C-alpha positions as CSV (number, residue, x, y, z in Angstrom):
1,X,-43.5,46.0,20.9
2,X,-44.9,47.6,24.0
3,X,-47.2,50.2,24.1
4,X,-46.2,53.9,24.9
5,X,-46.2,54.0,28.7
6,X,-48.9,56.5,30.5
7,X,-47.1,59.1,32.6
8,X,-49.4,61.0,35.0
9,X,-48.2,63.5,37.4
10,X,-49.7,65.0,40.5
11,X,-50.4,68.9,40.2
12,X,-51.7,71.4,42.7
13,X,-52.4,74.2,39.9
14,X,-52.3,75.5,36.6
15,X,-48.3,76.0,37.0
16,X,-47.9,72.6,37.7
17,X,-50.0,71.5,35.0
18,X,-48.3,73.7,32.4
19,X,-44.8,72.3,33.3
20,X,-46.1,68.7,33.8
21,X,-47.6,69.0,29.8
22,X,-44.3,70.5,28.8
23,X,-42.5,67.6,30.3
24,X,-44.1,65.2,28.5
25,X,-47.0,63.9,31.3
26,X,-50.1,62.2,29.4
27,X,-52.4,62.6,32.5
28,X,-52.7,64.7,35.6
29,X,-54.0,64.0,39.0
30,X,-55.3,67.0,40.5
31,X,-55.3,67.3,44.2
32,X,-54.8,70.0,47.1
33,X,-53.5,69.8,50.3
34,X,-50.7,66.8,50.1
35,X,-50.0,67.0,54.0
36,X,-53.2,64.8,53.9
37,X,-52.0,62.8,51.0
38,X,-54.2,64.6,48.4
39,X,-57.7,66.1,48.9
40,X,-60.3,67.5,46.6
41,X,-59.4,70.6,44.9
42,X,-61.6,73.7,45.0
43,X,-63.8,73.8,41.7
44,X,-62.0,77.3,40.7
45,X,-58.6,75.4,40.6
46,X,-60.1,72.5,38.4
47,X,-61.3,75.2,36.0
48,X,-57.9,77.2,36.1
49,X,-55.9,73.8,35.1
50,X,-58.6,73.0,32.6
51,X,-58.2,76.5,30.9
52,X,-54.4,75.8,31.1
53,X,-53.9,72.7,29.4
54,X,-55.6,70.1,27.5
55,X,-54.2,66.6,28.5
56,X,-56.4,64.3,30.4
57,X,-57.2,65.5,34.1
58,X,-58.2,63.3,36.7
59,X,-59.7,65.0,40.0
60,X,-59.5,63.6,43.5
61,X,-62.7,62.9,45.5
62,X,-61.4,62.7,48.9
63,X,-62.5,65.2,51.8
64,X,-60.5,64.0,54.6
65,X,-57.2,62.3,55.5
66,X,-57.2,58.7,55.6
67,X,-59.6,56.3,53.6
68,X,-62.9,56.7,55.4
69,X,-65.4,58.2,53.3
70,X,-66.5,60.6,55.8
71,X,-69.6,62.8,54.8
72,X,-70.9,60.7,52.0
73,X,-73.7,63.4,51.1
74,X,-70.9,66.0,50.6
75,X,-69.0,63.9,48.8
76,X,-71.7,63.3,46.1
77,X,-72.6,67.2,46.4
78,X,-68.9,68.0,45.4
79,X,-68.6,65.4,42.7
80,X,-71.7,67.1,41.2
81,X,-70.2,70.6,41.2
82,X,-67.1,69.3,39.8
83,X,-68.9,67.7,36.9
84,X,-71.0,70.9,36.3
85,X,-67.6,72.6,36.2
86,X,-66.6,70.4,33.4
87,X,-64.6,67.3,35.3
88,X,-64.8,64.4,33.4
89,X,-62.1,62.0,34.9
90,X,-62.0,61.3,38.9
91,X,-60.0,59.3,41.4
92,X,-61.8,58.0,44.6
93,X,-61.6,54.8,46.9
94,X,-62.9,54.3,50.5
95,X,-62.4,51.8,53.3
96,X,-64.8,50.8,56.0
97,X,-63.6,50.6,59.6
98,X,-62.5,46.5,59.0
99,X,-60.5,47.7,56.2
100,X,-62.7,46.4,53.3
101,X,-64.0,48.5,50.5
102,X,-66.8,50.7,51.6
103,X,-68.8,49.6,48.6
104,X,-72.0,51.5,49.6
105,X,-70.1,54.7,49.9
106,X,-68.2,54.3,46.6
107,X,-71.5,53.3,44.5
108,X,-73.0,56.5,45.7
109,X,-70.4,58.7,44.7
110,X,-69.9,56.9,41.3
111,X,-73.7,57.1,40.9
112,X,-72.9,61.1,40.5
113,X,-70.5,60.5,37.9
114,X,-72.5,59.7,34.6
115,X,-70.1,56.6,34.0
116,X,-66.9,58.9,33.8
117,X,-63.8,56.9,34.1
118,X,-62.1,56.9,37.3
119,X,-59.3,55.6,39.3
120,X,-59.3,53.6,42.6
121,X,-56.6,55.1,44.5
122,X,-53.9,53.5,47.0
123,X,-56.6,52.9,49.5
124,X,-56.3,49.4,47.8
125,X,-52.8,49.3,49.6
126,X,-54.2,49.7,52.9
127,X,-57.0,47.1,52.6
128,X,-57.2,43.7,54.5
129,X,-57.7,41.7,51.1
130,X,-56.9,43.2,47.8
131,X,-58.1,40.3,45.8
132,X,-61.4,40.9,47.5
133,X,-61.6,44.7,46.9
134,X,-61.0,44.2,43.5
135,X,-63.6,41.5,42.9
136,X,-66.1,43.6,45.1
137,X,-65.6,46.6,42.9
138,X,-65.8,44.5,39.3
139,X,-68.6,46.2,37.2
140,X,-68.9,49.5,38.9
141,X,-69.5,52.1,35.9
142,X,-66.2,54.0,34.9
143,X,-63.7,51.9,37.1
144,X,-60.8,51.6,34.7
145,X,-57.4,51.9,36.6
146,X,-56.0,51.0,40.3
147,X,-53.3,53.4,41.6
148,X,-51.2,51.2,43.8
149,X,-47.7,50.8,45.1
150,X,-48.2,47.0,45.6
151,X,-47.8,47.8,49.6
152,X,-48.9,50.5,52.0
153,X,-45.0,51.0,52.5
154,X,-44.3,51.8,49.0
155,X,-43.0,50.2,45.5
156,X,-39.8,49.0,47.2
157,X,-42.0,46.6,49.4
158,X,-44.7,46.0,46.7
159,X,-42.9,45.2,43.9
160,X,-43.5,41.6,43.9
161,X,-47.2,42.1,44.4
162,X,-47.2,44.6,41.4
163,X,-45.4,42.0,39.0
164,X,-47.9,39.5,40.2
165,X,-51.1,41.6,39.7
166,X,-49.8,42.7,36.4
167,X,-49.4,38.9,35.2
168,X,-53.3,38.5,36.1
169,X,-54.2,41.5,33.7
170,X,-57.8,40.3,31.9
171,X,-58.7,37.9,35.0
172,X,-61.8,38.8,36.7
173,X,-61.3,41.8,38.9
174,X,-58.0,42.3,37.0
175,X,-59.3,44.0,33.7
176,X,-58.3,47.6,34.7
177,X,-55.0,49.2,34.5
178,X,-52.3,48.9,37.0
179,X,-51.1,52.6,37.6
180,X,-47.9,52.3,39.6
181,X,-47.4,55.0,42.2
182,X,-46.2,55.6,45.8
183,X,-42.6,55.5,46.4
184,X,-41.9,55.0,42.9
185,X,-38.2,55.4,41.4
186,X,-36.8,55.4,38.1
187,X,-34.8,52.3,39.0
188,X,-38.0,50.2,39.4
189,X,-39.1,50.8,35.9
190,X,-37.2,48.1,34.2
191,X,-38.7,45.5,36.1
192,X,-42.2,47.2,36.2
193,X,-42.3,47.5,32.2
194,X,-40.8,43.9,32.0
195,X,-43.8,42.5,33.8
196,X,-46.2,44.5,31.4
197,X,-46.9,47.6,33.4
198,X,-47.3,50.6,31.4
199,X,-48.6,53.3,33.4
200,X,-46.7,55.4,35.9
201,X,-47.8,58.0,38.7
202,X,-45.3,60.5,40.3
203,X,-45.8,63.2,42.7
204,X,-42.6,64.1,44.6
205,X,-40.5,62.6,41.8
206,X,-41.6,65.7,39.8
207,X,-40.4,68.3,42.4
208,X,-36.9,68.8,42.9
209,X,-37.5,71.3,45.6
210,X,-40.0,69.0,47.4
211,X,-43.8,69.7,47.8
212,X,-43.4,73.2,48.5
213,X,-41.6,73.7,45.1
214,X,-43.4,73.6,41.7
215,X,-43.5,70.7,39.3
216,X,-40.5,70.9,37.2
217,X,-40.7,70.2,33.5
218,X,-37.2,68.9,33.4
219,X,-37.7,66.0,35.9
220,X,-41.2,65.2,34.1
221,X,-39.0,65.1,31.1
222,X,-36.5,62.7,32.7
223,X,-39.2,60.3,33.2
224,X,-40.6,60.6,29.8
225,X,-37.3,59.7,28.4
226,X,-36.7,56.7,30.4
227,X,-40.3,55.4,29.8
228,X,-40.0,56.1,26.1
229,X,-36.8,54.2,26.2
230,X,-38.6,51.1,27.4
């Protein structure tokens, strides 16, 4: 029998976090500014969310739109501030000008995380070589998840890639969990579950009124029900 699927929901604040938990989310990705596809939230927002819910909480480390690291020193300081506030799970990932992983930037930020678990986010969907990125990141402390749609265009286009990568679980560079997100819909779930994918990430799908409205516990609950049905 397949294990219970992980459901991760994007949260912008404590209200979102409480609704996501009530709907059955297992984990939150905490960000701000979805107009820029999700940036690092203020430390005070993290503290408020952490006080409101006790489920797993991964905090975005990304200071500017796009996938360049930008000011790495500022990123490191930001990570240190969040660690001091009690953050113990993160999301990050940076590309260089050629579309490869910016390994130097990733390594500098990860060194500040003291081995905390973290997700390499959808920068992998914009890289020039997905397989090379995975193998270059092999062995980075704490890396346990790749958030991916299989394609920069979203799950509709990336589904064959996701199925193929799920089938490589355990190979070098493919030990990490595949967390599917990015244009993910409920009708994608059966094929992904059949391929062995057991972690799902939703943002807009949890918000019937769009990004200007809050997370809906009912919308999250529908995802929980479908995932639990297998």
